[in-house]
MARLUM-319502 format. One record per residue: residue in three letters; x, y, z of N, C-alpha, C in turn. Coordinates in pm, whole numbers, m for minus. Layout:
<drenses>
> residu; neast; nnorth; nup; caeast; canorth; caup; ceast; cnorth; cup
> ALA; X; Y; Z; X; Y; Z; X; Y; Z
...
</drenses>
This chain:
<drenses>
> residu; neast; nnorth; nup; caeast; canorth; caup; ceast; cnorth; cup
> MET; m739; m4400; 1720; m795; m4278; 1775; m675; m4180; 1797
> LYS; m580; m4254; 1887; m468; m4163; 1922; m395; m4100; 1797
> LYS; m384; m4175; 1702; m312; m4142; 1574; m398; m4014; 1522
> THR; m521; m4032; 1522; m598; m3924; 1449; m587; m3800; 1543
> ILE; m588; m3803; 1678; m580; m3699; 1761; m436; m3641; 1729
> SER; m333; m3709; 1714; m191; m3658; 1693; m175; m3583; 1552
> ILE; m263; m3627; 1454; m256; m3570; 1331; m317; m3428; 1340
> ILE; m453; m3430; 1419; m506; m3296; 1436; m419; m3200; 1517
> ALA; m372; m3249; 1598; m257; m3163; 1692; m157; m3111; 1610
> MET; m102; m3185; 1519; 9; m3141; 1445; m30; m3037; 1331
> ALA; m160; m3069; 1285; m214; m2971; 1189; m243; m2836; 1249
> THR; m298; m2841; 1382; m327; m2725; 1454; m198; m2637; 1468
> LEU; m86; m2712; 1500; 43; m2645; 1538; 86; m2579; 1410
> CYS; 68; m2645; 1303; 111; m2585; 1168; 37; m2460; 1132
> LEU; m88; m2454; 1172; m167; m2334; 1145; m115; m2213; 1234
> PHE; m78; m2244; 1358; m25; m2148; 1445; 108; m2086; 1404
> PHE; 197; m2188; 1359; 332; m2147; 1339; 379; m2123; 1191
> SER; 285; m2146; 1092; 315; m2119; 960; 342; m1984; 921
> ALA; 263; m1896; 962; 266; m1749; 943; 402; m1693; 995
> PRO; 446; m1706; 1129; 569; m1659; 1182; 680; m1721; 1101
> SER; 695; m1841; 1076; 801; m1904; 1004; 822; m1831; 864
> GLN; 701; m1809; 784; 714; m1742; 668; 776; m1605; 672
> ALA; 725; m1542; 780; 772; m1400; 793; 919; m1388; 830
> GLN; 973; m1500; 881; 1111; m1492; 922; 1200; m1531; 786
> THR; 1134; m1617; 684; 1209; m1636; 566; 1234; m1519; 483
> VAL; 1116; m1433; 497; 1125; m1297; 397; 1181; m1198; 498
> ALA; 1307; m1201; 524; 1360; m1100; 618; 1355; m953; 583
> SER; 1307; m874; 672; 1278; m739; 643; 1416; m664; 594
> THR; 1411; m602; 488; 1532; m520; 446; 1511; m389; 493
> PHE; 1391; m342; 505; 1352; m200; 546; 1255; m207; 657
> LYS; 1301; m103; 763; 1208; m97; 884; 1090; 2; 844
> PRO; 964; m29; 896; 845; 52; 872; 883; 201; 914
> VAL; 822; 290; 829; 832; 430; 848; 704; 483; 918
> LYS; 720; 552; 1012; 584; 605; 1071; 573; 753; 1009
> ILE; 439; 810; 1043; 415; 944; 1007; 521; 1039; 1081
> GLY; 582; 1125; 995; 681; 1213; 1044; 811; 1166; 1013
> GLY; 830; 1043; 985; 955; 990; 947; 980; 1006; 809
> ARG; 1117; 1005; 764; 1148; 1017; 621; 1202; 867; 575
> ILE; 1159; 846; 456; 1179; 714; 386; 1323; 703; 339
> PRO; 1388; 594; 321; 1514; 582; 265; 1503; 601; 119
> ASP; 1590; 636; 47; 1583; 650; m104; 1590; 509; m180
> VAL; 1494; 448; m167; 1492; 304; m219; 1475; 301; m364
> THR; 1535; 204; m430; 1522; 180; m572; 1405; 103; m590
> ILE; 1313; 146; m683; 1192; 76; m723; 1212; 3; m848
> THR; 1193; m113; m855; 1199; m196; m989; 1061; m233; m1036
> ASN; 1042; m277; m1148; 920; m333; m1207; 823; m214; m1199
> VAL; 869; m102; m1259; 778; 9; m1278; 735; 26; m1432
> TYR; 605; 44; m1434; 545; 30; m1573; 452; 167; m1582
> ASN; 431; 183; m1719; 366; 317; m1740; 435; 450; m1702
> TYR; 574; 432; m1710; 658; 539; m1679; 776; 522; m1771
> GLU; 867; 625; m1758; 974; 643; m1863; 1083; 543; m1824
> SER; 1089; 494; m1710; 1185; 386; m1682; 1122; 274; m1591
> LYS; 1185; 152; m1609; 1124; 42; m1524; 1190; 38; m1393
> LYS; 1283; 124; m1383; 1360; 130; m1253; 1389; 255; m1208
> THR; 1340; 297; m1080; 1361; 437; m1055; 1367; 462; m901
> ASN; 1385; 578; m848; 1387; 612; m694; 1257; 710; m683
> LEU; 1207; 707; m564; 1094; 794; m517; 1141; 936; m535
> SER; 1273; 957; m508; 1338; 1097; m522; 1342; 1151; m663
> ASP; 1321; 1059; m756; 1321; 1101; m886; 1200; 1182; m931
> PHE; 1089; 1151; m857; 961; 1213; m886; 959; 1355; m819
> LYS; 963; 1452; m893; 982; 1592; m847; 857; 1662; m792
> ALA; 748; 1580; m788; 628; 1642; m731; 616; 1684; m598
> LYS; 552; 1800; m554; 554; 1840; m426; 492; 1745; m322
> LEU; 391; 1653; m388; 323; 1560; m303; 322; 1420; m386
> ILE; 365; 1320; m330; 358; 1196; m380; 254; 1111; m293
> ILE; 159; 1049; m370; 60; 955; m292; 78; 814; m344
> LEU; 114; 722; m268; 136; 581; m299; m5; 508; m279
> ASP; m55; 456; m378; m188; 400; m389; m169; 240; m370
> PHE; m168; 186; m263; m155; 41; m245; m290; m41; m285
> TRP; m275; m126; m366; m397; m190; m424; m395; m339; m456
> ALA; m492; m399; m503; m487; m545; m555; m594; m555; m651
> THR; m564; m645; m736; m682; m677; m859; m806; m732; m794
> SER; m792; m782; m669; m913; m858; m607; m996; m750; m526
> CYS; m934; m617; m509; m986; m527; m423; m1092; m439; m500
> THR; m1222; m460; m481; m1322; m380; m560; m1315; m226; m521
> SER; m1299; m202; m398; m1289; m71; m340; m1169; 8; m403
> CYS; m1070; m71; m433; m941; 1; m499; m973; 36; m647
> LEU; m1045; m51; m711; m1071; m35; m857; m1170; 67; m868
> ALA; m1264; 81; m775; m1370; 184; m787; m1310; 320; m769
> ASN; m1188; 336; m717; m1131; 457; m689; m1028; 501; m798
> PHE; m1003; 409; m898; m909; 434; m1006; m947; 552; m1071
> THR; m1079; 578; m1111; m1123; 687; m1185; m1085; 810; m1112
> LYS; m1114; 811; m987; m1085; 937; m897; m930; 973; m903
> THR; m856; 875; m883; m713; 912; m888; m665; 962; m1017
> GLU; m719; 901; m1122; m670; 943; m1267; m711; 1097; m1275
> GLU; m840; 1125; m1233; m883; 1253; m1243; m797; 1362; m1168
> LEU; m764; 1317; m1047; m687; 1395; m964; m527; 1419; m1014
> GLN; m485; 1300; m1074; m351; 1318; m1136; m341; 1418; m1242
> LYS; m461; 1408; m1338; m462; 1502; m1449; m484; 1644; m1395
> LYS; m573; 1657; m1290; m600; 1801; m1252; m463; 1865; m1186
> TYR; m383; 1792; m1116; m263; 1849; m1051; m137; 1842; m1128
> GLY; m134; 1762; m1234; m19; 1763; m1317; 104; 1721; m1249
> GLY; 207; 1817; m1242; 339; 1787; m1186; 341; 1819; m1043
> GLU; 247; 1876; m995; 234; 1907; m846; 221; 1785; m753
> VAL; 131; 1689; m799; 109; 1578; m731; 128; 1441; m821
> GLN; 202; 1348; m757; 222; 1216; m840; 162; 1097; m766
> PHE; 59; 1039; m835; 11; 914; m777; 105; 812; m825
> ILE; 122; 693; m752; 190; 580; m788; 110; 465; m733
> LYS; 78; 373; m835; m2; 257; m785; 96; 149; m745
> VAL; 77; 80; m634; 168; m15; m590; 104; m152; m546
> THR; 147; m260; m601; 100; m382; m573; 207; m485; m559
> ASN; 192; m595; m470; 297; m704; m467; 259; m806; m552
> GLN; 157; m792; m626; 129; m901; m731; 214; m900; m837
> PRO; 223; m1036; m909; 314; m1046; m1024; 284; m954; m1138
> ARG; 390; m917; m1207; 388; m832; m1319; 287; m881; m1435
> LYS; 311; m1002; m1471; 219; m1061; m1588; 69; m1047; m1550
> GLU; 30; m1088; m1433; m106; m1090; m1384; m151; m937; m1379
> VAL; m79; m845; m1336; m123; m708; m1310; m150; m635; m1444
> LEU; m33; m649; m1527; m28; m577; m1653; m144; m619; m1757
> SER; m165; m755; m1737; m282; m805; m1830; m422; m749; m1771
> PHE; m433; m748; m1651; m550; m696; m1590; m581; m550; m1608
> LEU; m462; m465; m1607; m476; m320; m1627; m502; m298; m1787
> GLU; m440; m375; m1859; m452; m359; m2006; m600; m365; m2042
> LYS; m671; m459; m1981; m817; m471; m2011; m908; m365; m1950
> LEU; m859; m328; m1828; m920; m223; m1745; m915; m79; m1809
> HIS; m804; m55; m1867; m773; 79; m1943; m771; 74; m2081
> LYS; m851; m25; m2145; m848; m56; m2294; m905; 69; m2357
> THR; m1006; 137; m2317; m1061; 270; m2381; m1009; 385; m2313
> ASP; m961; 382; m2214; m919; 513; m2142; m782; 499; m2076
> PRO; m673; 507; m2147; m528; 473; m2091; m507; 555; m1960
> SER; m434; 480; m1884; m393; 537; m1739; m262; 639; m1765
> THR; m262; 734; m1683; m146; 834; m1680; m52; 801; m1557
> ILE; m96; 703; m1472; m28; 674; m1346; 66; 557; m1345
> PRO; 190; 580; m1312; 292; 476; m1299; 236; 357; m1203
> VAL; 286; 231; m1245; 238; 127; m1166; 362; 43; m1129
> VAL; 374; m5; m982; 480; m101; m946; 420; m218; m913
> THR; 480; m321; m972; 434; m465; m948; 541; m541; m876
> ASN; 510; m662; m829; 612; m739; m761; 687; m680; m647
> ASP; 606; m582; m580; 678; m489; m483; 698; m573; m349
> SER; 807; m536; m286; 833; m584; m135; 881; m466; m63
> ALA; 965; m385; m122; 1019; m262; m40; 933; m181; 14
> LEU; 842; m125; m77; 749; m37; m16; 623; m92; 69
> TYR; 609; m226; 59; 523; m292; 159; 595; m309; 288
> GLN; 724; m317; 286; 797; m340; 415; 801; m201; 481
> LEU; 816; m88; 405; 821; 50; 461; 700; 86; 524
> PHE; 580; 51; 443; 435; 99; 483; 350; m31; 506
> PRO; 375; m112; 611; 287; m231; 628; 145; m191; 659
> HIS; 50; m252; 604; m93; m235; 624; m168; m370; 595
> ILE; m290; m356; 652; m388; m474; 635; m501; m444; 536
> ASN; m571; m341; 561; m672; m306; 466; m647; m237; 338
> LEU; m703; m256; 237; m697; m188; 116; m826; m119; 71
> PRO; m811; m8; 4; m690; 68; m46; m621; 133; 68
> HIS; m500; 152; 52; m416; 215; 156; m337; 330; 84
> TYR; m350; 453; 125; m273; 566; 56; m182; 623; 159
> VAL; m53; 642; 114; 53; 695; 189; 87; 836; 127
> TRP; 91; 936; 195; 131; 1059; 146; 253; 1116; 176
> LEU; 337; 1139; 87; 484; 1188; 102; 504; 1328; 51
> ASP; 585; 1410; 132; 632; 1529; 82; 752; 1529; m9
> GLN; 787; 1646; m58; 904; 1629; m151; 1024; 1595; m91
> THR; 1052; 1587; 34; 1179; 1543; 111; 1165; 1400; 141
> GLY; 1054; 1325; 123; 1050; 1190; 155; 992; 1171; 291
> LYS; 926; 1272; 347; 873; 1253; 479; 728; 1206; 462
> VAL; 692; 1113; 556; 560; 1071; 548; 469; 1160; 628
> VAL; 361; 1213; 560; 277; 1315; 614; 140; 1255; 644
> ALA; 105; 1141; 599; m30; 1095; 608; m40; 951; 564
> THR; m127; 868; 625; m179; 742; 579; m315; 750; 584
> THR; m392; 732; 466; m536; 747; 466; m619; 649; 395
> THR; m747; 662; 413; m842; 587; 333; m879; 669; 216
> THR; m984; 623; 138; m1019; 692; 11; m1093; 830; 57
> GLU; m1169; 813; 174; m1251; 937; 208; m1157; 1072; 219
> GLN; m1037; 1049; 256; m946; 1170; 287; m881; 1214; 146
> LEU; m905; 1131; 42; m848; 1171; m95; m940; 1271; m172
> THR; m933; 1389; m129; m1012; 1493; m186; m941; 1615; m236
> VAL; m994; 1689; m323; m933; 1806; m375; m904; 1906; m265
> GLU; m1006; 1916; m171; m983; 2008; m44; m859; 1987; 28
> ASN; m841; 1835; 62; m716; 1808; 138; m586; 1812; 77
> ILE; m592; 1783; m73; m466; 1812; m155; m439; 1947; m160
> ASP; m528; 2047; m180; m504; 2197; m200; m465; 2244; m64
> HIS; m523; 2192; 54; m468; 2235; 164; m314; 2204; 191
> PHE; m273; 2081; 149; m142; 2055; 166; m52; 2141; 72
> LEU; m72; 2146; m63; m14; 2232; m144; 6; 2367; m104
> SER; m93; 2434; m25; m89; 2567; 1; m22; 2601; 137
> ASN; m48; 2491; 236; 22; 2506; 355; 133; 2406; 399
> ASP; 173; 2312; 307; 265; 2217; 347; 248; 2127; 468
> ASN; 109; 2118; 486; 86; 2019; 613; m54; 1967; 583
> ILE; m106; 1867; 631; m236; 1799; 610; m346; 1843; 695
> GLY; m315; 1948; 781; m411; 2003; 874; m485; 1897; 964
> ASN; m610; 1884; 963; m687; 1801; 1054; m736; 1672; 986
> MET; m663; 1632; 877; m697; 1521; 806; m700; 1388; 900
> HIS; m798; 1307; 898; m817; 1178; 972; m725; 1077; 918
> MET; m627; 1022; 1009; m539; 919; 969; m593; 777; 964
> LYS; m563; 690; 884; m599; 556; 865; m514; 465; 967
> VAL; m579; 394; 1036; m525; 296; 1134; m576; 162; 1109
> ASP; m485; 56; 1069; m528; m75; 1039; m524; m142; 1164
> MET; m636; m232; 1186; m640; m315; 1295; m562; m421; 1294
> ASN; m493; m466; 1395; m405; m572; 1404; m506; m699; 1432
> ASN; m517; m767; 1305; m623; m879; 1323; m583; m991; 1416
> TYR; m433; m1018; 1421; m395; m1115; 1512; m431; m1081; 1669
> LYS; m397; m968; 1707; m426; m912; 1838; m565; m920; 1864
> SER; m661; m890; 1761; m804; m881; 1784; m849; m1018; 1816
> LEU; m794; m1117; 1732; m848; m1254; 1746; m800; m1313; 1887
> THR; m681; m1285; 1927; m632; m1324; 2055; m709; m1265; 2170
> SER; m748; m1131; 2160; m824; m1071; 2266; m978; m1147; 2270
> SER; m1038; m1177; 2147; m1158; m1236; 2150; m1162; m1376; 2206
> LEU; m1049; m1446; 2179; m1041; m1587; 2233; m1017; m1580; 2385
> LYS; m938; m1477; 2441; m937; m1462; 2572; m1072; m1437; 2648
> LYS; m1141; m1354; 2588; m1270; m1332; 2639; m1356; m1441; 2638
> THR; m1368; m1516; 2521; m1448; m1635; 2523; m1408; m1743; 2631
> ILE; m1275; m1751; 2645; m1233; m1868; 2740; m1276; m1821; 2889
> LYS; m1277; m1683; 2912; m1317; m1644; 3054; m1466; m1665; 3057
</drenses>
């Protein structure tokens, strides 16, 4: 009985400490950038559907860059691909969408090849990413990060804010106006709060 309790206790400790220990092994190279801050000119590798497989965000000369963080398992992300493709075609060189995922190249490209079989995409894709995820940590997908031409973060939004009206406003006024910002809930803090309330 004591042996069983010890095993359960050890397993529970593993659950609590596994996430922090993993986070420590993947040491942050880049600090998160908040709205209003400027990103470092990081080199992005594993770029596909673009003229080069390695580039910098500063190489994109668009007035507005929108990073589209997504995953193959995110149905909401996939549902918005048509929308982002249409916006990319509409704004041409003024706006540049970039799809970003931390999933492996082989898995992503195979998936996208089937998805865009009849209607090829015009948007660059970054796979195996870690740098952009470190710069723009988030929990919920899809996650859109809006950058101006100088690399300043002007907004982080959900799909609802990704509209012609909002993009036009930025291109005309160089600001996002009263656009609603996306705030990801910290699940760990929420869970801790719930446990404390339950114990009381």
